[in-house]
NUKE-974986 format. One line per 4 residues: number of its first residue (from 1); their letters; for each residue x, y, z of N, C-alpha, C. Coordinates in steps of 0.02 Angstrom, whole numbers, m for minus. Layout:
N
NUM = A = X,Y,Z,X,Y,Z,X,Y,Z ~ ...;
***
This chain:
350
1 = MTRV = 2908,m874,9025,2966,m890,9078,2927,m848,9144 ~ 2942,m863,9228,2925,m816,9296,3007,m768,9274 ~ 2998,m713,9298,3047,m672,9333,3087,m692,9374 ~ 3132,m701,9397,3177,m709,9454,3158,m630,9488;
5 = SDAG = 3130,m677,9561,3111,m611,9621,3176,m565,9619 ~ 3182,m491,9661,3226,m501,9720,3262,m558,9765 ~ 3179,m567,9790,3167,m607,9859,3201,m677,9819 ~ 3192,m680,9754,3227,m778,9753,3296,m741,9725;
9 = AERL = 3339,m688,9720,3371,m691,9683,3437,m700,9792 ~ 3395,m668,9788,3411,m646,9905,3424,m723,9912 ~ 3363,m758,9905,3376,m840,9935,3411,m895,9915 ~ 3437,m880,9823,3481,m925,9806,3556,m889,9852;
13 = LHDL = 3561,m826,9839,3632,m828,9866,3644,m848,9948 ~ 3574,m850,9996,3573,m896,10050,3599,m947,10051 ~ 3575,m984,9999,3572,m1062,10017,3621,m1072,9968 ~ 3659,m1063,9918,3714,m1059,9909,3785,m1061,9944;
17 = VAIA = 3775,m1000,9971,3819,m984,10043,3805,m1019,10081 ~ 3751,m1063,10085,3725,m1113,10158,3791,m1194,10155 ~ 3809,m1205,10089,3848,m1252,10078,3927,m1230,10077 ~ 3957,m1275,10104,4020,m1270,10108,4071,m1312,10066;
21 = SPSC = 4109,m1254,10026,4133,m1295,9923,4195,m1268,9948 ~ 4249,m1291,9973,4317,m1283,10027,4322,m1267,9919 ~ 4389,m1262,9915,4415,m1300,9851,4418,m1380,9881 ~ 4384,m1401,9795,4421,m1488,9816,4352,m1497,9835;
25 = QEAE = 4310,m1486,9863,4254,m1527,9895,4194,m1480,9855 ~ 4178,m1453,9816,4114,m1435,9764,4042,m1449,9754 ~ 4058,m1530,9745,3985,m1549,9706,3943,m1544,9729 ~ 3916,m1531,9819,3869,m1523,9806,3826,m1441,9800;
29 = AARF = 3851,m1403,9775,3845,m1334,9772,3828,m1335,9693 ~ 3888,m1364,9692,3896,m1338,9587,3796,m1383,9566 ~ 3820,m1435,9620,3709,m1466,9592,3685,m1457,9612 ~ 3672,m1410,9651,3640,m1362,9688,3619,m1286,9646;
33 = LTAW = 3661,m1241,9611,3658,m1206,9573,3624,m1255,9508 ~ 3645,m1274,9473,3633,m1329,9433,3571,m1356,9403 ~ 3552,m1368,9470,3449,m1393,9458,3425,m1329,9470 ~ 3436,m1256,9524,3408,m1175,9541,3420,m1174,9449;
37 = MRDN = 3476,m1190,9385,3455,m1127,9348,3411,m1184,9302 ~ 3427,m1242,9296,3387,m1290,9244,3298,m1262,9270 ~ 3256,m1256,9332,3192,m1248,9357,3194,m1139,9361 ~ 3255,m1117,9295,3260,m1052,9309,3272,m1030,9237;
41 = GYDE = 3229,m1048,9168,3251,m1033,9130,3313,m1066,9062 ~ 3356,m1092,9087,3403,m1091,9087,3373,m1149,9027 ~ 3425,m1141,8956,3421,m1208,8911,3439,m1260,8916 ~ 3471,m1261,8952,3535,m1329,8983,3569,m1294,9024;
45 = AFVD = 3585,m1372,9083,3625,m1345,9169,3646,m1431,9172 ~ 3694,m1405,9180,3726,m1486,9213,3815,m1479,9227 ~ 3846,m1519,9273,3890,m1540,9309,3940,m1548,9264 ~ 4012,m1526,9253,4039,m1561,9180,4077,m1616,9225;
49 = EAGN = 4151,m1632,9142,4204,m1672,9228,4224,m1652,9227 ~ 4262,m1578,9257,4288,m1558,9268,4252,m1529,9353 ~ 4188,m1546,9370,4139,m1512,9428,4127,m1446,9427 ~ 4133,m1419,9367,4117,m1339,9355,4030,m1362,9339;
53 = AVGR = 3993,m1308,9388,3946,m1282,9354,3908,m1240,9311 ~ 3854,m1278,9269,3879,m1245,9176,3805,m1253,9157 ~ 3789,m1169,9138,3698,m1158,9132,3744,m1118,9055 ~ 3694,m1118,9023,3642,m1096,8967,3605,m1090,8934;
57 = IGSG = 3580,m1018,8912,3512,m962,8875,3552,m957,8842 ~ 3518,m948,8756,3511,m938,8695,3549,m999,8657 ~ 3555,m963,8609,3585,m989,8521,3611,m976,8493 ~ 3604,m890,8516,3646,m881,8438,3725,m902,8453;
61 = ARQI = 3748,m851,8407,3842,m880,8349,3875,m838,8424 ~ 3873,m785,8426,3877,m720,8487,3890,m757,8542 ~ 3946,m798,8561,3953,m835,8657,3958,m780,8699 ~ 3922,m735,8752,3965,m722,8806,3988,m767,8883;
65 = VLLG = 4034,m779,8879,4051,m833,8939,4082,m779,9031 ~ 3999,m795,9070,4021,m782,9134,4066,m797,9157 ~ 4102,m792,9201,4178,m833,9239,4154,m840,9296 ~ 4117,m884,9327,4141,m866,9415,4188,m906,9406;
69 = HIDT = 4169,m901,9483,4200,m978,9537,4160,m994,9606 ~ 4150,m1074,9594,4081,m1075,9629,4136,m1122,9723 ~ 4203,m1134,9686,4251,m1160,9786,4217,m1078,9820 ~ 4236,m1073,9874,4296,m1052,9899,4361,m1055,9960;
73 = FAGF = 4392,m1013,9989,4415,m1003,10037,4418,m1056,10095 ~ 4462,m1099,10141,4448,m1125,10158,4405,m1100,10264 ~ 4374,m1155,10274,4329,m1100,10353,4247,m1129,10322 ~ 4228,m1100,10368,4155,m1108,10361,4093,m1078,10399;
77 = PPVR = 4154,m1005,10410,4098,m946,10467,4031,m974,10489 ~ 3985,m972,10518,3909,m960,10541,3885,m936,10485 ~ 3841,m962,10464,3787,m906,10407,3750,m867,10433 ~ 3739,m791,10411,3667,m753,10473,3664,m725,10420;
81 = QEGR = 3596,m677,10422,3623,m632,10404,3561,m566,10456 ~ 3624,m511,10456,3596,m463,10503,3563,m377,10470 ~ 3500,m390,10459,3491,m312,10434,3482,m352,10359 ~ 3523,m289,10317,3526,m318,10228,3612,m323,10240;
85 = LLYG = 3651,m363,10283,3693,m405,10278,3700,m482,10308 ~ 3691,m527,10250,3724,m575,10222,3796,m585,10259 ~ 3833,m634,10312,3894,m667,10310,3912,m734,10292 ~ 3946,m747,10276,3962,m830,10273,4004,m828,10201;
89 = RGAV = 4051,m866,10215,4089,m896,10202,4095,m892,10119 ~ 4120,m855,10039,4088,m857,10007,4065,m790,9981 ~ 4022,m794,10028,3952,m698,10023,3979,m673,9969 ~ 4046,m639,9987,4099,m595,9898,4137,m674,9882;
93 = DAKG = 4163,m674,9886,4218,m742,9870,4206,m761,9887 ~ 4183,m805,9814,4133,m774,9757,4072,m798,9720 ~ 4031,m799,9800,3983,m849,9755,3945,m751,9742 ~ 3945,m721,9785,3892,m677,9766,3917,m645,9689;
97 = PLCT = 3972,m633,9661,3952,m618,9619,3967,m670,9541 ~ 3967,m764,9582,3904,m819,9529,3851,m785,9548 ~ 3807,m769,9604,3743,m805,9591,3709,m686,9550 ~ 3767,m674,9545,3765,m623,9500,3726,m613,9395;
101 = FAVA = 3780,m662,9397,3786,m706,9364,3728,m746,9334 ~ 3703,m785,9370,3663,m864,9357,3590,m820,9370 ~ 3579,m770,9391,3506,m712,9410,3514,m665,9352 ~ 3566,m604,9328,3547,m590,9266,3541,m606,9220;
105 = ASRA = 3577,m693,9195,3598,m722,9134,3517,m733,9104 ~ 3487,m763,9185,3386,m786,9161,3362,m730,9147 ~ 3371,m671,9172,3315,m588,9158,3341,m563,9103 ~ 3404,m579,9064,3415,m522,9018,3367,m582,8960;
109 = ELAD = 3365,m504,8898,3326,m540,8859,3383,m516,8823 ~ 3392,m580,8821,3440,m580,8732,3448,m542,8693 ~ 3507,m545,8635,3489,m545,8572,3495,m586,8542 ~ 3425,m625,8468,3435,m695,8414,3486,m705,8452;
113 = DASV = 3555,m645,8419,3594,m715,8386,3690,m710,8449 ~ 3654,m715,8500,3677,m717,8593,3668,m795,8607 ~ 3731,m786,8665,3700,m860,8692,3749,m823,8750 ~ 3738,m862,8821,3726,m830,8860,3790,m919,8909;
117 = IVLG = 3842,m917,8920,3840,m958,8973,3890,m931,9028 ~ 3853,m997,9101,3850,m952,9170,3915,m1008,9177 ~ 3970,m1000,9214,4002,m1035,9254,4009,m1025,9325 ~ 4018,m1090,9334,4048,m1114,9417,4098,m1137,9414;
121 = AVEE = 4158,m1098,9415,4220,m1170,9393,4240,m1192,9464 ~ 4280,m1247,9485,4302,m1249,9549,4365,m1240,9543 ~ 4393,m1229,9612,4440,m1247,9618,4502,m1177,9601 ~ 4479,m1103,9599,4501,m1026,9569,4547,m1017,9638;
125 = EAAT = 4517,m1048,9692,4563,m1017,9764,4629,m1063,9784 ~ 4625,m1130,9733,4674,m1167,9731,4730,m1152,9668 ~ 4800,m1161,9694,4855,m1152,9621,4812,m1168,9563 ~ 4817,m1222,9583,4768,m1290,9493,4717,m1241,9451;
129 = SRGA = 4661,m1197,9493,4660,m1178,9459,4587,m1190,9383 ~ 4590,m1275,9441,4562,m1351,9370,4548,m1308,9326 ~ 4476,m1290,9347,4376,m1275,9297,4417,m1233,9268 ~ 4445,m1152,9278,4442,m1119,9221,4516,m1181,9167;
133 = HFAL = 4541,m1205,9181,4604,m1233,9137,4549,m1277,9085 ~ 4492,m1324,9143,4448,m1391,9093,4427,m1307,9012 ~ 4370,m1271,9079,4340,m1225,9002,4370,m1218,8937 ~ 4443,m1201,8937,4497,m1151,8897,4496,m1212,8827;
137 = SRYQ = 4508,m1247,8830,4470,m1267,8758,4400,m1286,8725 ~ 4375,m1287,8764,4280,m1274,8793,4242,m1238,8761 ~ 4287,m1194,8763,4242,m1118,8726,4297,m1078,8723 ~ 4260,m1032,8688,4280,m993,8624,4237,m920,8632;
141 = PDFC = 4266,m891,8691,4194,m827,8686,4200,m756,8643 ~ 4162,m722,8627,4162,m695,8591,4194,m606,8668 ~ 4133,m613,8698,4183,m573,8781,4168,m627,8828 ~ 4211,m600,8863,4224,m641,8947,4213,m577,9009;
145 = VIGE = 4185,m611,9075,4171,m554,9114,4188,m618,9159 ~ 4230,m597,9221,4212,m660,9277,4233,m628,9356 ~ 4226,m697,9351,4153,m644,9430,4204,m644,9496 ~ 4210,m594,9515,4257,m596,9587,4230,m492,9620;
149 = PSRW = 4241,m504,9669,4201,m439,9729,4248,m352,9689 ~ 4236,m310,9645,4238,m266,9661,4191,m196,9700 ~ 4136,m198,9686,4100,m163,9733,4057,m145,9659 ~ 3987,m146,9629,3950,m160,9589,3925,m81,9534;
153 = DRIT = 3972,m31,9558,3994,42,9523,4079,18,9498 ~ 4112,m45,9529,4179,m21,9490,4205,m89,9438 ~ 4247,m92,9383,4249,m128,9331,4316,m176,9367 ~ 4349,m214,9352,4426,m226,9381,4438,m246,9289;
157 = LAYK = 4490,m214,9280,4553,m250,9228,4583,m300,9234 ~ 4617,m293,9306,4691,m314,9276,4731,m361,9347 ~ 4770,m432,9351,4755,m442,9380,4833,m455,9394 ~ 4906,m465,9453,4947,m466,9449,4941,m540,9446;
161 = GRLL = 5022,m517,9425,5051,m619,9422,5031,m649,9470 ~ 5092,m688,9470,5052,m759,9569,5124,m816,9541 ~ 5185,m816,9609,5223,m883,9582,5229,m924,9675 ~ 5205,m964,9672,5239,m1004,9732,5328,m1038,9746;
165 = LDWS = 5354,m1049,9803,5389,m1077,9801,5390,m1126,9872 ~ 5407,m1194,9837,5389,m1219,9917,5486,m1231,9949 ~ 5528,m1207,9979,5591,m1190,10031,5587,m1256,10059 ~ 5632,m1332,10091,5657,m1360,10111,5723,m1366,10102;
169 = WEGG = 5728,m1373,10191,5797,m1407,10220,5807,m1464,10274 ~ 5822,m1491,10274,5847,m1559,10324,5937,m1584,10321 ~ 5933,m1577,10407,5983,m1609,10396,6008,m1605,10452 ~ 6095,m1641,10476,6100,m1641,10539,6103,m1581,10619;
173 = LSHS = 6071,m1629,10671,6083,m1537,10704,6134,m1528,10708 ~ 6148,m1480,10750,6229,m1459,10789,6179,m1421,10862 ~ 6235,m1434,10920,6257,m1371,10985,6198,m1298,10978 ~ 6170,m1282,10990,6121,m1219,10992,6198,m1174,11033;
177 = AGEA = 6227,m1180,11026,6287,m1153,11053,6360,m1161,11020 ~ 6335,m1186,10951,6376,m1177,10896,6351,m1126,10845 ~ 6413,m1130,10792,6422,m1082,10748,6368,m1104,10686 ~ 6356,m1171,10683,6314,m1164,10631,6253,m1144,10628;
181 = PSPA = 6225,m1124,10593,6157,m1068,10598,6079,m1153,10588 ~ 6024,m1131,10611,5949,m1175,10625,5928,m1177,10591 ~ 5902,m1230,10569,5849,m1222,10488,5814,m1170,10515 ~ 5785,m1157,10555,5736,m1106,10550,5769,m1013,10530;
185 = ERAL = 5858,m1048,10550,5870,m960,10516,5899,m1010,10442 ~ 5909,m1025,10446,5934,m1034,10342,5857,m1024,10316 ~ 5814,m1042,10323,5761,m1052,10304,5757,m962,10322 ~ 5773,m898,10345,5766,m855,10370,5817,m803,10318;
189 = SYWN = 5869,m842,10318,5911,m821,10287,5904,m821,10194 ~ 5846,m898,10167,5827,m896,10121,5766,m808,10102 ~ 5731,m796,10154,5696,m745,10122,5735,m693,10133 ~ 5756,m664,10178,5783,m603,10222,5827,m578,10120;
193 = TIRT = 5816,m623,10068,5875,m614,10022,5804,m610,9966 ~ 5770,m645,9954,5737,m612,9920,5678,m538,9952 ~ 5664,m507,10014,5644,m486,10033,5693,m399,10021 ~ 5750,m427,10023,5783,m393,9990,5812,m356,9933;
197 = YCDK = 5799,m398,9868,5816,m423,9820,5700,m371,9794 ~ 5656,m370,9855,5591,m365,9845,5599,m287,9815 ~ 5640,m248,9905,5631,m180,9929,5671,m139,9883 ~ 5728,m157,9862,5781,m126,9796,5707,m90,9721;
201 = YNED = 5670,m167,9708,5685,m178,9634,5597,m124,9633 ~ 5588,m108,9728,5529,m62,9741,5538,5,9734 ~ 5617,10,9754,5636,67,9792,5596,138,9722 ~ 5607,153,9672,5531,205,9662,5481,191,9602;
205 = IGAL = 5460,150,9642,5373,112,9614,5357,132,9676 ~ 5271,169,9648,5222,191,9699,5151,146,9696 ~ 5155,104,9609,5096,111,9606,5073,30,9635 ~ 5048,m20,9676,5028,m83,9696,5039,m106,9664;
209 = YSRL = 5016,m112,9598,5006,m152,9521,5065,m182,9512 ~ 5100,m101,9500,5171,m106,9473,5244,m152,9499 ~ 5202,m150,9570,5282,m161,9623,5250,m267,9631 ~ 5314,m292,9661,5338,m351,9648,5355,m370,9744;
213 = DASI = 5274,m431,9750,5270,m431,9831,5275,m494,9856 ~ 5307,m490,9908,5329,m572,9936,5296,m562,9989 ~ 5282,m661,10002,5254,m639,10059,5278,m723,10104 ~ 5275,m742,10156,5312,m787,10186,5225,m856,10191;
217 = RDIN = 5192,m886,10156,5128,m904,10159,5118,m953,10237 ~ 5170,m993,10239,5218,m1047,10274,5275,m1069,10292 ~ 5280,m1054,10342,5356,m1069,10396,5324,m1139,10419 ~ 5377,m1200,10436,5384,m1255,10512,5444,m1287,10517;
221 = TWQE = 5492,m1297,10567,5529,m1326,10579,5535,m1349,10655 ~ 5562,m1418,10655,5534,m1483,10687,5607,m1545,10687 ~ 5594,m1582,10721,5642,m1595,10753,5655,m1692,10695 ~ 5670,m1699,10672,5677,m1785,10654,5752,m1841,10691;
225 = GVNG = 5726,m1855,10763,5818,m1890,10787,5829,m1830,10763 ~ 5889,m1860,10762,5971,m1820,10758,5964,m1777,10714 ~ 5918,m1767,10644,5905,m1697,10593,5850,m1664,10623 ~ 5846,m1592,10558,5828,m1539,10604,5787,m1542,10512;
229 = VARM = 5728,m1531,10525,5687,m1486,10456,5655,m1425,10457 ~ 5658,m1395,10428,5630,m1327,10407,5580,m1334,10295 ~ 5515,m1314,10313,5513,m1294,10252,5467,m1224,10286 ~ 5475,m1207,10198,5419,m1135,10182,5383,m1117,10118;
233 = TIGF = 5352,m1100,10120,5324,m1077,10044,5304,m1000,10056 ~ 5326,m1013,10007,5342,m919,9958,5283,m878,9911 ~ 5267,m868,9935,5244,m836,9863,5250,m767,9851 ~ 5235,m736,9792,5246,m710,9760,5178,m671,9740;
237 = RLPP = 5183,m597,9725,5142,m562,9668,5183,m522,9626 ~ 5171,m548,9546,5222,m504,9507,5189,m478,9418 ~ 5230,m385,9446,5186,m337,9418,5216,m379,9348 ~ 5173,m345,9270,5180,m361,9220,5245,m380,9188;
241 = DLAP = 5276,m337,9218,5375,m357,9194,5403,m410,9193 ~ 5379,m444,9258,5427,m514,9301,5379,m585,9283 ~ 5424,m617,9231,5388,m655,9203,5416,m717,9266 ~ 5371,m749,9306,5396,m815,9363,5409,m858,9343;
245 = EDIA = 5450,m864,9283,5493,m908,9280,5587,m887,9330 ~ 5554,m809,9283,5638,m754,9279,5631,m774,9384 ~ 5596,m750,9424,5584,m746,9477,5608,m830,9480 ~ 5595,m867,9490,5626,m945,9536,5689,m951,9497;
249 = ARFP = 5699,m929,9431,5768,m938,9437,5806,m878,9468 ~ 5800,m848,9471,5846,m785,9540,5849,m791,9589 ~ 5802,m859,9653,5809,m877,9684,5817,m950,9711 ~ 5873,m966,9647,5868,m1048,9674,5871,m1065,9743;
253 = ACDG = 5884,m1145,9754,5917,m1167,9802,6030,m1187,9809 ~ 6015,m1194,9883,6085,m1187,9906,6097,m1200,9959 ~ 6147,m1201,9984,6158,m1224,10063,6127,m1308,10092 ~ 6131,m1372,10022,6071,m1403,10035,6018,m1394,10060;
257 = ATVA = 5958,m1359,10010,5906,m1366,10020,5868,m1341,9964 ~ 5805,m1361,9948,5766,m1386,9871,5708,m1358,9877 ~ 5691,m1318,9848,5633,m1280,9795,5584,m1282,9730 ~ 5560,m1309,9765,5519,m1296,9691,5460,m1238,9707;
261 = ARGA = 5447,m1232,9630,5420,m1189,9592,5326,m1235,9596 ~ 5286,m1186,9584,5224,m1214,9561,5180,m1167,9543 ~ 5118,m1175,9558,5079,m1075,9497,5072,m1055,9497 ~ 5128,m1058,9431,5152,m1006,9403,5082,m955,9348;
265 = ERAF = 5084,m920,9379,5028,m867,9304,5042,m770,9326 ~ 5045,m756,9237,5092,m684,9214,5006,m665,9245 ~ 5039,m573,9261,5005,m549,9234,4976,m536,9191 ~ 4893,m502,9199,4853,m498,9111,4802,m419,9149;
269 = SGDK = 4822,m368,9097,4751,m305,9104,4701,m324,9031 ~ 4652,m339,9020,4621,m328,8968,4610,m260,8931 ~ 4600,m229,8893,4584,m148,8889,4539,m114,8904 ~ 4554,m54,8929,4493,0,8978,4457,2,8911;
273 = NSAL = 4483,5,8838,4423,44,8802,4386,m8,8752 ~ 4388,m59,8797,4348,m139,8726,4270,m123,8734 ~ 4246,m136,8697,4195,m122,8683,4140,m147,8762 ~ 4175,m203,8801,4125,m208,8859,4148,m177,8890;
277 = SRVF = 4195,m171,8934,4226,m111,8976,4167,m39,8962 ~ 4134,m35,8895,4148,33,8862,4038,28,8895 ~ 4023,m68,8877,3944,m57,8914,3925,m45,8985 ~ 3992,m110,9025,3974,m74,9081,3965,m19,9107;
281 = RRAI = 4024,29,9093,4029,114,9099,3960,116,9086 ~ 3898,106,9022,3872,115,9004,3765,129,9066 ~ 3796,41,9064,3771,16,9116,3780,14,9198 ~ 3841,34,9220,3853,79,9283,3821,155,9290;
285 = RANA = 3800,188,9220,3782,241,9236,3705,246,9265 ~ 3680,209,9204,3603,199,9190,3571,190,9231 ~ 3640,143,9294,3585,125,9371,3635,208,9407 ~ 3626,243,9382,3649,309,9420,3734,296,9474;
289 = GRPR = 3770,241,9459,3824,222,9477,3851,294,9409 ~ 3960,301,9462,3989,346,9433,4046,268,9397 ~ 4063,225,9380,4107,188,9376,4179,220,9365 ~ 4187,167,9395,4299,185,9391,4330,113,9380;
293 = FVYK = 4378,99,9387,4429,61,9379,4475,31,9407 ~ 4478,m46,9417,4509,m65,9465,4579,m122,9446 ~ 4628,m83,9477,4691,m168,9458,4703,m195,9519 ~ 4737,m254,9519,4704,m294,9579,4779,m311,9598;
297 = TGTS = 4796,m332,9650,4852,m349,9643,4850,m411,9671 ~ 4820,m462,9679,4795,m531,9671,4791,m570,9604 ~ 4794,m636,9588,4746,m673,9519,4676,m710,9573 ~ 4671,m695,9487,4579,m730,9473,4586,m795,9400;
301 = DMNI = 4547,m806,9387,4570,m842,9320,4552,m802,9271 ~ 4557,m727,9285,4570,m687,9219,4624,m738,9191 ~ 4679,m733,9221,4769,m735,9198,4771,m795,9160 ~ 4733,m837,9173,4736,m919,9141,4681,m887,9049;
305 = VGPR = 4609,m849,9084,4587,m871,9015,4580,m782,8945 ~ 4609,m762,8978,4610,m676,8950,4682,m698,8896 ~ 4750,m719,8931,4774,m729,8868,4748,m790,8822 ~ 4729,m843,8826,4680,m886,8781,4649,m884,8735;
309 = WNCP = 4588,m838,8748,4535,m796,8737,4511,m731,8682 ~ 4584,m738,8737,4579,m651,8678,4544,m616,8650 ~ 4487,m613,8736,4433,m572,8695,4411,m523,8745 ~ 4354,m454,8711,4337,m408,8750,4336,m463,8842;
313 = IVAY = 4386,m420,8891,4351,m483,8947,4387,m418,9016 ~ 4351,m413,9067,4349,m373,9104,4303,m447,9188 ~ 4334,m392,9231,4273,m448,9291,4265,m374,9344 ~ 4178,m450,9378,4116,m385,9387,4107,m431,9454;
317 = GPGD = 4068,m401,9509,4055,m415,9537,3999,m371,9599 ~ 3977,m373,9625,3957,m329,9702,4000,m320,9776 ~ 3999,m356,9810,4052,m361,9879,4106,m305,9901 ~ 4154,m334,9923,4220,m287,9945,4271,m336,9965;
321 = SALD = 4323,m327,9912,4357,m386,9886,4404,m369,9949 ~ 4393,m330,10018,4452,m326,10065,4417,m375,10116 ~ 4358,m398,10134,4322,m432,10164,4348,m542,10135 ~ 4377,m534,10064,4385,m605,10036,4428,m635,10102;
325 = HTPD = 4401,m691,10114,4446,m747,10176,4444,m705,10237 ~ 4408,m661,10272,4408,m665,10362,4336,m692,10381 ~ 4362,m685,10435,4307,m732,10477,4242,m710,10471 ~ 4260,m608,10437,4186,m563,10446,4137,m551,10364;
329 = EHIN = 4169,m606,10328,4167,m579,10279,4093,m572,10284 ~ 4057,m554,10221,3971,m544,10192,3981,m491,10140 ~ 3917,m456,10135,3908,m462,10095,3841,m415,10099 ~ 3826,m339,10074,3758,m312,10049,3692,m315,10009;
333 = LDEY = 3660,m343,10058,3620,m373,9976,3575,m335,9931 ~ 3583,m273,9954,3558,m214,9912,3611,m202,9873 ~ 3682,m203,9873,3747,m196,9840,3742,m258,9772 ~ 3686,m318,9805,3732,m377,9750,3649,m369,9710;
337 = LRAI = 3589,m360,9746,3510,m317,9682,3571,m275,9632 ~ 3579,m228,9653,3611,m191,9579,3645,m191,9546 ~ 3684,m249,9560,3733,m287,9539,3723,m302,9470 ~ 3645,m342,9501,3604,m376,9432,3605,m377,9379;
341 = DVLT = 3530,m291,9401,3539,m242,9357,3578,m191,9339 ~ 3658,m235,9347,3715,m193,9294,3722,m234,9220 ~ 3719,m277,9262,3744,m340,9224,3688,m396,9156 ~ 3613,m371,9212,3584,m363,9151,3576,m319,9088;
345 = LALE = 3585,m283,9125,3570,m216,9079,3635,m213,9018 ~ 3691,m254,9072,3751,m241,9009,3733,m315,8960 ~ 3714,m363,8981,3715,m392,8944,3667,m396,8865 ~ 3599,m359,8914,3550,m342,8835,3569,m311,8810;
349 = TI = 3629,m231,8826,3661,m226,8785,3709,m265,8738 ~ 3742,m305,8753,3799,m337,8714,3760,m369,8675;
***
């Protein structure tokens, strides 16, 4: 088998980024990636029943799962390259890490007792996380790496939890000069209750990972005949000591409104001193880097698989996560190649 060249690795990333694959529309990208894996030394590659792109190298009993995601945030800014910077939706979040997985697995000289499963999961950017939930019962890895951007020399250990609350109110309108609150004012009153609680909770907490954060994701008001309608979605980022169900119970519906909770995930943290963490630290140092740890304020598929698989787990991948979901999303191709070198060495060391 011919080793995938750096130019081939860059071409893979460019071509995958060039295929639009927002959540629930990943089929073309999954077919492309599995075809690439079949052409580059994988023992098998296929699209599973959930729509995940799956590739396997090796047949040993020790299983290493590299769980990335092939879906992207909405929008499709033009794909272009300026010097060593590749622009396009998913270049950072998270086709860059996923292509790092695909190339590194194809390059690595694995131990005879090992096998590597590369997964390009669907719907990670949606609250459903369909791909990761589908994988839960089908794999039981000895090691797991989640594909998310953290820069090539950093290792992500933890993600905060999540909860979404869909608040809704509908009722008869009153004159704007009257005393009854408008639909918009009712929505803002509910939000202010949440904001006040979060501010009090965070009073003596400095670390972002330990804070309770809330944001208005969407808010809309309109009129339907004699009725006014207000809809609002509030997103919570939860620290380790808060369960989603406790937050949902704290902010029930009132004043004729309804509230529905969804997208609940508990915070999760991997072991800083696990065998996998040590392998990555050595691989980063071997590539002239200084490894650092990251605790993320968002969520990832680590929240889903970490508690169930109960194996050494980290998240790794090139790219600046501050560019996630932005119109300016781009990745430095030199960093991407460096991350491939780090992961290749890590796989060979495991």
